[in-house]
C-alpha positions in Angstrom: -110.2 156.5 -37.3 -110.0 153.7 -39.9 -106.7 152.3 -41.3 -107.4 153.9 -44.7 -107.9 157.3 -43.1 -104.6 157.0 -41.2 -102.9 156.0 -44.4 -104.2 159.1 -46.2 -103.3 161.4 -43.3 -99.8 160.0 -42.6 -98.4 158.2 -45.6 -99.8 159.9 -48.6 -98.5 163.4 -47.9 -95.1 161.9 -47.2 -95.1 160.1 -50.6 -96.2 163.1 -52.5 -93.8 165.4 -50.8 -90.8 163.1 -51.1 -88.4 163.8 -53.9 -86.1 161.3 -55.3 -82.4 161.6 -54.4 -80.1 161.1 -57.3 -77.1 160.5 -55.0 -73.9 162.3 -54.3 -71.5 163.2 -57.1 -69.2 160.4 -55.9 -72.1 157.9 -55.9 -72.9 158.9 -59.5 -69.3 158.6 -60.5 -69.3 155.0 -59.1 -72.5 154.2 -61.0 -71.0 155.6 -64.2 -68.0 153.3 -63.8 -70.3 150.3 -63.3 -72.4 151.2 -66.4 -69.2 151.8 -68.4 -68.0 148.3 -67.5 -71.4 146.8 -68.5 -71.2 148.7 -71.9 -67.7 147.4 -72.5 -68.9 143.9 -71.9 -71.3 144.2 -74.9 -68.4 143.3 -77.3 -64.6 143.5 -77.5 -64.9 146.2 -80.2 -66.5 148.7 -77.7 -64.2 151.6 -77.0 -63.6 152.2 -73.3 -63.6 156.0 -73.9 -67.0 155.8 -75.6 -68.4 153.6 -72.9 -67.2 156.0 -70.3 -68.7 159.0 -72.2 -72.1 157.2 -72.6 -72.1 156.2 -68.9 -71.2 159.5 -67.4 -73.5 161.4 -69.8 -76.5 159.1 -69.1 -76.0 159.2 -65.3 -75.4 163.0 -65.1 -78.1 164.0 -67.5 -80.7 161.8 -65.8 -79.8 163.5 -62.5 -80.2 166.9 -64.1 -83.6 165.9 -65.5 -84.6 164.9 -62.0 -84.0 168.5 -60.8 -86.3 169.7 -63.6 -89.0 167.1 -63.3 -88.9 166.9 -59.5 -90.3 163.3 -59.5 -91.8 161.7 -56.5 -90.7 158.3 -55.3 -93.4 156.3 -57.2 -93.2 156.8 -60.9 -96.8 155.9 -61.6 -97.9 158.5 -59.1 -95.7 161.0 -60.9 -97.4 160.1 -64.1 -100.7 160.7 -62.4 -99.6 164.2 -61.5 -98.5 164.9 -65.1 -101.7 163.4 -66.6 -103.9 165.5 -64.3 -102.0 168.7 -65.1 -100.4 169.1 -61.6 -97.0 168.7 -63.2 -96.0 169.8 -66.7 -93.6 167.0 -67.6 -92.1 163.8 -66.4 -93.6 160.9 -68.4 -91.2 158.2 -69.4 -91.1 159.2 -73.1 -90.1 162.7 -72.0 -87.2 161.4 -69.9 -86.1 159.3 -72.9 -86.6 162.1 -75.4 -84.6 164.5 -73.2 -81.7 162.1 -72.6 -81.4 160.8 -76.2 -80.0 164.1 -77.7 -77.2 164.2 -75.2 -76.1 160.7 -76.1 -76.6 161.2 -79.8 -74.2 164.2 -79.7 -71.4 162.0 -78.6 -71.1 160.8 -82.2 -70.4 157.2 -81.2 -68.3 155.0 -83.4 -68.4 151.7 -81.5 -71.9 151.9 -79.9 -75.3 152.3 -81.4 -78.4 153.9 -79.8 -81.9 152.7 -80.3 -85.2 154.2 -79.3 -87.4 151.5 -77.7 -90.8 151.0 -76.2 -92.5 148.3 -74.2 -96.2 147.5 -74.6 -96.5 150.4 -77.1 -99.9 152.0 -77.4 -101.3 150.4 -74.2 -101.9 151.8 -70.7 -98.6 150.1 -69.7 -96.5 151.6 -72.4 -92.9 152.4 -71.3 -90.0 154.0 -73.2 -86.3 153.9 -73.0 -83.0 153.8 -74.9 -81.1 150.6 -75.8 -77.4 150.7 -76.3 -75.7 148.0 -78.4 -72.2 147.5 -79.7 -72.0 148.7 -83.3 -74.0 146.4 -85.5 -75.0 144.1 -82.6 -78.5 142.7 -82.3 -81.0 144.9 -80.4 -81.9 142.0 -78.2 -78.3 141.8 -76.9 -78.3 145.5 -75.8 -78.5 147.3 -72.5 -81.6 149.4 -71.7 -81.2 152.8 -70.2 -84.2 154.0 -68.2 -84.0 157.4 -66.5 -87.7 157.4 -65.6 -88.0 154.2 -63.5 -86.1 155.5 -60.5 -86.8 159.2 -61.0 -83.4 160.3 -62.3 -81.3 157.6 -60.8 -80.6 155.9 -64.1 -81.6 152.2 -64.2 -79.9 150.0 -66.7 -79.7 146.3 -67.4 -79.7 143.8 -70.3 -83.0 143.3 -72.1 -83.0 139.7 -70.8 -82.7 141.0 -67.2 -85.6 143.4 -67.5 -88.3 140.7 -67.5 -91.1 143.2 -66.6 -90.8 145.0 -70.0 -90.9 143.3 -73.4 -88.8 145.9 -75.2 -89.1 146.3 -78.9 -87.3 148.7 -81.3 -89.4 151.8 -82.0 -90.4 151.7 -85.6 -88.7 154.4 -87.7 -92.0 156.0 -88.7 -92.8 156.5 -85.0 -89.7 158.5 -84.2 -90.8 161.3 -81.9 -91.1 164.6 -83.6 -88.7 166.2 -81.2 -86.0 163.7 -82.2 -86.6 163.7 -85.9 -84.1 166.5 -86.7 -81.4 164.4 -85.0 -82.3 161.1 -86.6 -83.7 162.2 -89.9 -81.7 165.2 -90.9 -82.3 164.7 -94.6 -86.1 165.1 -93.9 -85.8 167.7 -91.1 -82.9 170.0 -91.8 -81.8 172.2 -88.9 -82.5 175.9 -89.4 
């Protein structure tokens, strides 16, 4: 039996069957504390309470989405399952679009939320949310990426995330599902 055949017989089923663990509640609380500290470092004006809210909401909602999307350990393989119809949802823009309303509902006063994309309109397109201190430059923000680790929220500064050249998503490209939140004057709620 060739090495390739052994790979398909042994490794591939394990990869496909494996689900991503989002960690224990205690591990998620610790991650939320760490993210909150990073958000507070954006500027002295950032409210600790708001940073705590954003952090715990982002961590917990990402974990809940993982239960819904049931991602496998390799995000690109998960995308393949969605794109071939074997899974209904789980692409990076869906993770972003599902997380954003939970953060938006926090009615933040000292932090701003920005929709973002990297390599938009290419095969390598990726989507996330950037959090900045109120009025701070986009480039100085922190990217929140629930897709990258399948529900275990990844975050870092835009400068740290060298694999993705993040850009603000142009206003006119706001996803339809988010327009009632971000453009209420154009899309009044019913």
